[in-house]
Every structure is written in C-alpha cells, then in structure tokens.
N, C-alpha and C positions, 0 to 999 in steps of 0.2 A: 750643265757643266760647268760653267764661272763659279770657281774657289774663289774665298776669301782666307785671309791672313789667319793664321792660328793664334789662339786668346792668350797660349800659354808658352810662347816666343818660339823661336828657331829652334826645329825638328833635331835631332843628334844625327839622325842620318847623311851620309854626304854623297857628294857627287862627286864626278871624275867630270873633265872638261874635254870639248874641242875647241882647237879653233881654224876654220878652213883660211889660209892664207897663199891661194893659188889665185891667178888669172883665169878670168876667164878670156878675155881676147890681149891681145901683142898691140902696144901701138895707140896705146887710148891715151886721151889728151891729157893726162894725169900725170903718167908714167913718162909722155913726153917733156912736158913741163919741169919736173923734180928729176929727170933724170935718174930711174930708180928701175929696178923689174920688176917691181909689185907692188902695190899700193900699201902694203904693211909696211913698208921704209920710208914713206912720207912720214914727214916731222909734223907735227900738232904742235904750238906752243913747246917748240924746242926737244919735242921726245917723240919718236918712232911710233905709228901706230899699232904696231902688234906691241910692244912693250906697254902700252898704255891698258890695252888691251888685258895682256898679262898680270899685270897690275890689279886690275877689277879682279878679276876671279880668281888672286892667291888674297888678296888682301879680305875677299867677301868672307873667308872664312868657310865656305860652306864646299869648297872646291880640294879634290885631292889629287891624284896627276893628273896632266895635263896633255893631249896628243895637239902637238901643232903638225897642217898639213899642210906643205907647200910643195913649188917645185923644183928650188936651190938649197938644200941642205948649207953649202959650202957659205951661202951669203949670210944667210939665217947667225953660222956658227959668229960669226964678224961681229955679233951683239954681244959683248959679256956675258949680259945676264942671259942670255939663254942660250949661250956655252954652256954656262956656270950650271944651268938648269939640267940640260941634255945632259952633263956629266954624273949629275949626282941619278941621275934615274926620277924627278921629278917630272920632266918635260918628254915626252917620246916624239920622235919622228916619224911623219908617213909622209911617203911620198904622194903627191896627188895626182887623180887620176884625169880625164879630159876636159871633165864636168865636176859641177857643185853636188852631185848626187850622190855619184861614184863616190869621189873623193868623202864623203861623208858616211857613205856606207863600209869602208873601207876601211876608213878610221873610228869606225862604230865596230867595229869587228878588233879592232888594235886594245881598246878600253877592257877586254875580256868577259863583259856583259854582266858584274859582280854588285854593283853600283849605278843608279841615274846615270845618267849623261845629260849635261847641258852642252850647246851648241849652240858657236857663235862663231863671227867672222872680223876678221885683222883689221876692217874697217871703220869698226863700232866705237871712232874715239872717243866719244863722250860717257860712251858706257865707266858707270862707277862702281864702288863695292856693294853702296846700299842697294843699285838696281838690281846685281846680282842675287844677295839676299833678298831679295822682294820678290822676286819671280822665283827663287827652289822654294823658298818656305810655302809658297800657294802652290806651286805643282805640286809639290809633294802630299799637299791635301787635298788634291784634285782628283783622286782615284781614276786616272785617266791615264792609258798606255803612252801617250804622245800629248805635250801640252806645246802652244804657241803662245807667244809673248803679242799681244795686241795692243797697241794705244789707239784710242776716239780721236778723232780729226780734230776734235774741240780743243782740244788739252793742246795740238800743233799752232792753234790760232797765236799764243805770243810768238812764233817765228814764221809769219805771213809768206816770206821767201821761201820758203822750204818745199822743196820740190816730192813728195811721195806720190806712190801708188796706193789709191785709195779702194778698199773693197767696200761697196755702196749697199747693204743689206736692208734690207725695213726696219731695225730697229738703228742704224747710226752707220755712218763710216767709219770705217778700221783700214787703220795700216798694219803691218806685218813691223816688231820689233830686233829685226834678228837673233831671236830667242828661242832656243827649240828643247825644250825638256824631253828625251827620250827613258822613260820613267824603268821599262825594264825591255828584257827580249825580244818584245811580243812588237813593239815599234820598231825592232831594228833594221827588218825588210822595207819599212816604207821608202825611203831611197829609189829604190826599183821603179816605184809608180811617179816619183817625181821624175824621172829622168826621161821621161818623154814630154814632160810640162815644163823643163827647167828655162826653155828658149821662148817660152812665153809669160815669161811669171811680169813684165811688165802688162799685161792684160789680164785685167780679171775677169773679164767674159770669158774668153778660152781656157782661163785654167778653169773657171765651174764647170764648164763645158763638159773637160778632162771626166766627168763625175756624172755625167748623161746629159744630154741635150734638155728634156724635161725641167732638167733643173738649170739650165744656162737661159732658156724662157722665161722662169718665174723669176731670175735672177735680172734677167733685163726688162722683165714689169715691174719690180721693184717689190713682187709678192714673198721674197726670198730671205727669213730671218737669218741672225750667225749660228744661232742654235740648231738649225736646220739644215742649213750649209754643213756643219760640223757633222750633226749626225746621220747625214747622209756621208761624206769622205770617211766615217767610222764604219758603214757599211761596206763601200768599197777597197776600202784599205786593210779590212779584219781586223783592225785594233779601236780601243777609243779614243775618239781625241777631246782634247777640254785644251780651254784657254785661259791665259791671265790675263787681265786688263790692266797693263803698265800705267801708275798717275805722271808716270814722268816725262815730258816733250824731250827730254834729250834722249830717254832711252829708244825710240824711235829715229834718231836721226846717224845716217852711215856718211859714210864719206864717198862720193859716186862721180864728182865732178870738182872741178874748180872753186866754182860757187860755194859747193859744201863744206870744202874745208875751209875757205876762208867764212862764213856762216856760224862753224865751231871755232874758231880763230876768236872769234868776238862774244861767245855764248862764255869764252873761256875767262878774256882778256875783264867782258863784265863782270864775270861771278868771284873773282879775285880783287875786287875794289871793295 
C-alpha cells in the first residue's frame, strides 16, 4: 500500500481541497489566551493559522477550489484574503457540523466529487507547499480510495518536546499528519464510521478496537503491522486505504496547545536565520 513519488514529475491531475476550521470545544486554553473564536485566527509569526494553511494549498499548484468549513462565516470574512477568495468563488463556505467527521462529510459533498480531495485542518500552521505537493503526488500513485499522511516517530526526534499521539505497530511507530486524500467518491462515506470514534482520537488502542477486538489484542501485543491494520480498515470501511509516509517532521506538527504554538514559532524563527 505504500506509494512512492513518480519519477516523471507531478501528475497533471489536480485536487480540490478542504480545510476544517471548526472548534471541537469552547473555552480551550488557546482560545482564552489569544481571545479568538477559533484556533484558525491565532497568529503564528504574525499571520493567522488559517491563512498559512490556505497559502500552502494554493501555492502548491495542486489544489483547485477549496472548501472552508467553520462555524462563523462573518468572522472569516473579516480576513481580506478569505473575503476576496469567497467573492471570486475560489473558496466555498460550508457551515460545520457538531463534530469533525460530519463536517468532513458535508464538505466532501460540497466538492462535487469530480476530483480527488485533499483534507487538512486550520491548525496545521507549519504546512508548506512542498508538503502538499509531496502528499498529492504520492497519493495519486497509490491506487487507494482513501490515503492518509503519516510520519515515523524517528523523524520527530529533532523536536523532542513535541507531543503527538503515536500508533505503535510491529514495524514502527507512526503519527498522523492531518493530511487525508479522498481519491474518489468510494471514500466519501468513510466519515460516518469515524463519527463513532472521533472522541477516542487520542487513544490508538480504542481506535484500533473499532475494527474488532481481535485486532485490538494483536495491536496491544505488538503483533499488528501498519499494513495489516490498513488491510483490516479497508475491509471494514469498504474502500481501499493507503498511506503516504511524509519525510517532513514539520508536516506532523499542529497547534493543539500553547506549547505547540511556541514550538512552531521557534521552528519558523530558526528556519528564517
């Protein structure tokens, strides 16, 4: 299931994009500290997170129209770049649902299904155009219906204080990069399955148990490989799952806490020296 970058350069095929910018819960430490309605508006190195993610998608050259899914259109329209893109029709607004899974489903339907869809989140503040290009190129060559971006724990050792949730498989430890490729409409209904598991997202064992307790036991005993887990998930979801192994540690870091934001600030500062 693992894919590799095509030797003949980027494909001519293009994606539509989705940015999930709603809030799971109100009253978080981040929202209180920075006095914003959503993490999307928190500034990282002087620029709101949502604009950094939007820039990465647009500048990658792989993304056509983008669906922005959030809970307060008026607040987003106060950002001139977003207001302009909405006016031109390059950006489509979708009101979010109660949870990310149903928000994702609603946004996927809004894309029309004519192209593959890259889904990411508004707190992905270190996302770069080259990250998006790498993921899209590999996803296109994967022959999977749904592709997830993953990073090995080893590449995150350069940032030892970063907190991530790791899946510990027999052949290594991996974390999500908040990059998901819905390659065709066969994958568009998968958010319904994740709806029942999204509250368990910080517990890999509970997520794995959603595919059957036998598989959870194999995971707990260290006998389950990543490929076996994806094969089982493919069977349960009714579509083929694949993955893209991202070689960029920064692609695996999002802003979940004040500490995460400080780390991202440091990374950007160091990279500009």
